[in-house]
C-alpha positions as protocol buffer text, in pm:
chain_id: "A"
residue {
  index: 1
  type: MET
  ca { x: 9632 y: 7249 z: 11148 }
}
residue {
  index: 2
  type: SER
  ca { x: 9652 y: 7596 z: 10994 }
}
residue {
  index: 3
  type: VAL
  ca { x: 9596 y: 7454 z: 10645 }
}
residue {
  index: 4
  type: CYS
  ca { x: 9268 y: 7305 z: 10767 }
}
residue {
  index: 5
  type: LEU
  ca { x: 9168 y: 7639 z: 10916 }
}
residue {
  index: 6
  type: VAL
  ca { x: 9252 y: 7818 z: 10590 }
}
residue {
  index: 7
  type: PHE
  ca { x: 9046 y: 7564 z: 10396 }
}
residue {
  index: 8
  type: ILE
  ca { x: 8748 y: 7614 z: 10628 }
}
residue {
  index: 9
  type: PHE
  ca { x: 8774 y: 7994 z: 10609 }
}
residue {
  index: 10
  type: VAL
  ca { x: 8794 y: 7999 z: 10230 }
}
residue {
  index: 11
  type: MET
  ca { x: 8533 y: 7731 z: 10163 }
}
residue {
  index: 12
  type: ALA
  ca { x: 8273 y: 7821 z: 10429 }
}
residue {
  index: 13
  type: PRO
  ca { x: 8094 y: 8083 z: 10214 }
}
residue {
  index: 14
  type: LEU
  ca { x: 8067 y: 7830 z: 9931 }
}
residue {
  index: 15
  type: LEU
  ca { x: 7940 y: 7545 z: 10146 }
}
residue {
  index: 16
  type: LEU
  ca { x: 7684 y: 7729 z: 10358 }
}
residue {
  index: 17
  type: PRO
  ca { x: 7343 y: 7854 z: 10244 }
}
residue {
  index: 18
  type: GLU
  ca { x: 7345 y: 8188 z: 10066 }
}
residue {
  index: 19
  type: SER
  ca { x: 7148 y: 8355 z: 10344 }
}
residue {
  index: 20
  type: SER
  ca { x: 7438 y: 8311 z: 10586 }
}
residue {
  index: 21
  type: ALA
  ca { x: 7726 y: 8294 z: 10337 }
}
residue {
  index: 22
  type: LYS
  ca { x: 7687 y: 8656 z: 10233 }
}
residue {
  index: 23
  type: TYR
  ca { x: 7811 y: 8762 z: 10576 }
}
residue {
  index: 24
  type: LEU
  ca { x: 8125 y: 8547 z: 10569 }
}
residue {
  index: 25
  type: PHE
  ca { x: 8334 y: 8738 z: 10313 }
}
residue {
  index: 26
  type: GLY
  ca { x: 8574 y: 8838 z: 10591 }
}
residue {
  index: 27
  type: LEU
  ca { x: 8665 y: 8474 z: 10643 }
}
residue {
  index: 28
  type: VAL
  ca { x: 8784 y: 8450 z: 10282 }
}
residue {
  index: 29
  type: TRP
  ca { x: 9017 y: 8750 z: 10326 }
}
residue {
  index: 30
  type: THR
  ca { x: 9143 y: 8616 z: 10660 }
}
residue {
  index: 31
  type: GLY
  ca { x: 9195 y: 8271 z: 10510 }
}
residue {
  index: 32
  type: PHE
  ca { x: 9420 y: 8401 z: 10234 }
}
residue {
  index: 33
  type: VAL
  ca { x: 9617 y: 8615 z: 10480 }
}
residue {
  index: 34
  type: LEU
  ca { x: 9669 y: 8306 z: 10698 }
}
residue {
  index: 35
  type: LEU
  ca { x: 9782 y: 8115 z: 10391 }
}
residue {
  index: 36
  type: ILE
  ca { x: 10021 y: 8371 z: 10242 }
}
residue {
  index: 37
  type: GLU
  ca { x: 10169 y: 8535 z: 10552 }
}
residue {
  index: 38
  type: PRO
  ca { x: 10381 y: 8236 z: 10666 }
}
residue {
  index: 39
  type: ILE
  ca { x: 10521 y: 8205 z: 10313 }
}
residue {
  index: 40
  type: VAL
  ca { x: 10622 y: 8570 z: 10311 }
}
residue {
  index: 41
  type: TYR
  ca { x: 10771 y: 8536 z: 10660 }
}
residue {
  index: 42
  type: SER
  ca { x: 10981 y: 8233 z: 10570 }
}
residue {
  index: 43
  type: SER
  ca { x: 11112 y: 8400 z: 10253 }
}
residue {
  index: 44
  type: ARG
  ca { x: 11239 y: 8694 z: 10462 }
}
residue {
  index: 45
  type: GLY
  ca { x: 10991 y: 8932 z: 10301 }
}
residue {
  index: 46
  type: ASP
  ca { x: 10806 y: 9227 z: 10452 }
}
residue {
  index: 47
  type: SER
  ca { x: 10581 y: 9029 z: 10685 }
}
residue {
  index: 48
  type: LEU
  ca { x: 10319 y: 9118 z: 10942 }
}
residue {
  index: 49
  type: LEU
  ca { x: 10443 y: 8825 z: 11149 }
}
residue {
  index: 50
  type: ARG
  ca { x: 10791 y: 8975 z: 11148 }
}
residue {
  index: 51
  type: ASP
  ca { x: 10642 y: 9303 z: 11266 }
}
residue {
  index: 52
  type: LEU
  ca { x: 10481 y: 9118 z: 11557 }
}
residue {
  index: 53
  type: GLU
  ca { x: 10808 y: 8942 z: 11630 }
}
residue {
  index: 54
  type: ASN
  ca { x: 10993 y: 9276 z: 11642 }
}
residue {
  index: 55
  type: GLY
  ca { x: 10719 y: 9439 z: 11850 }
}
residue {
  index: 56
  type: THR
  ca { x: 10625 y: 9700 z: 11591 }
}
residue {
  index: 57
  type: LEU
  ca { x: 10252 y: 9737 z: 11550 }
}
residue {
  index: 58
  type: ASN
  ca { x: 10245 y: 10042 z: 11320 }
}
residue {
  index: 59
  type: ARG
  ca { x: 10172 y: 9857 z: 10998 }
}
residue {
  index: 60
  type: ILE
  ca { x: 9926 y: 9613 z: 11156 }
}
residue {
  index: 61
  type: LEU
  ca { x: 9731 y: 9897 z: 11316 }
}
residue {
  index: 62
  type: SER
  ca { x: 9743 y: 10090 z: 10987 }
}
residue {
  index: 63
  type: HIS
  ca { x: 9588 y: 9794 z: 10803 }
}
residue {
  index: 64
  type: PHE
  ca { x: 9324 y: 9755 z: 11073 }
}
residue {
  index: 65
  type: THR
  ca { x: 9238 y: 10126 z: 11066 }
}
residue {
  index: 66
  type: ALA
  ca { x: 9223 y: 10134 z: 10685 }
}
residue {
  index: 67
  type: GLY
  ca { x: 8992 y: 9833 z: 10682 }
}
residue {
  index: 68
  type: PHE
  ca { x: 8770 y: 9989 z: 10945 }
}
residue {
  index: 69
  type: ILE
  ca { x: 8744 y: 10318 z: 10755 }
}
residue {
  index: 70
  type: CYS
  ca { x: 8677 y: 10147 z: 10421 }
}
residue {
  index: 71
  type: GLY
  ca { x: 8420 y: 9920 z: 10583 }
}
residue {
  index: 72
  type: PHE
  ca { x: 8245 y: 10213 z: 10747 }
}
residue {
  index: 73
  type: PHE
  ca { x: 8224 y: 10418 z: 10428 }
}
residue {
  index: 74
  type: GLY
  ca { x: 8140 y: 10120 z: 10211 }
}
residue {
  index: 75
  type: ASN
  ca { x: 7859 y: 10001 z: 10436 }
}
residue {
  index: 76
  type: SER
  ca { x: 7719 y: 10347 z: 10495 }
}
residue {
  index: 77
  type: GLY
  ca { x: 7668 y: 10406 z: 10122 }
}
residue {
  index: 78
  type: ILE
  ca { x: 7891 y: 10711 z: 10107 }
}
residue {
  index: 79
  type: LEU
  ca { x: 8123 y: 10556 z: 9849 }
}
residue {
  index: 80
  type: GLY
  ca { x: 7828 y: 10431 z: 9645 }
}
residue {
  index: 81
  type: ALA
  ca { x: 7700 y: 10786 z: 9604 }
}
residue {
  index: 82
  type: ILE
  ca { x: 8025 y: 10908 z: 9446 }
}
């Protein structure tokens, strides 16, 4: 089931018209995270799923905050002016 979801997330921007596909870049990133994260978890690596399992949200919230800040500055044109 998750492989189908990953396929849909990664392929949706390629299969939809360009007018709507340009807003779906987040699905590509999410699709690859959904694909790679279980592999990292099963190989006993540093995994976000393991953080959830242990109840530690520090790294997950750090990634979310970093993405929010980068998205804000990137979309506001501040980084483009540098």
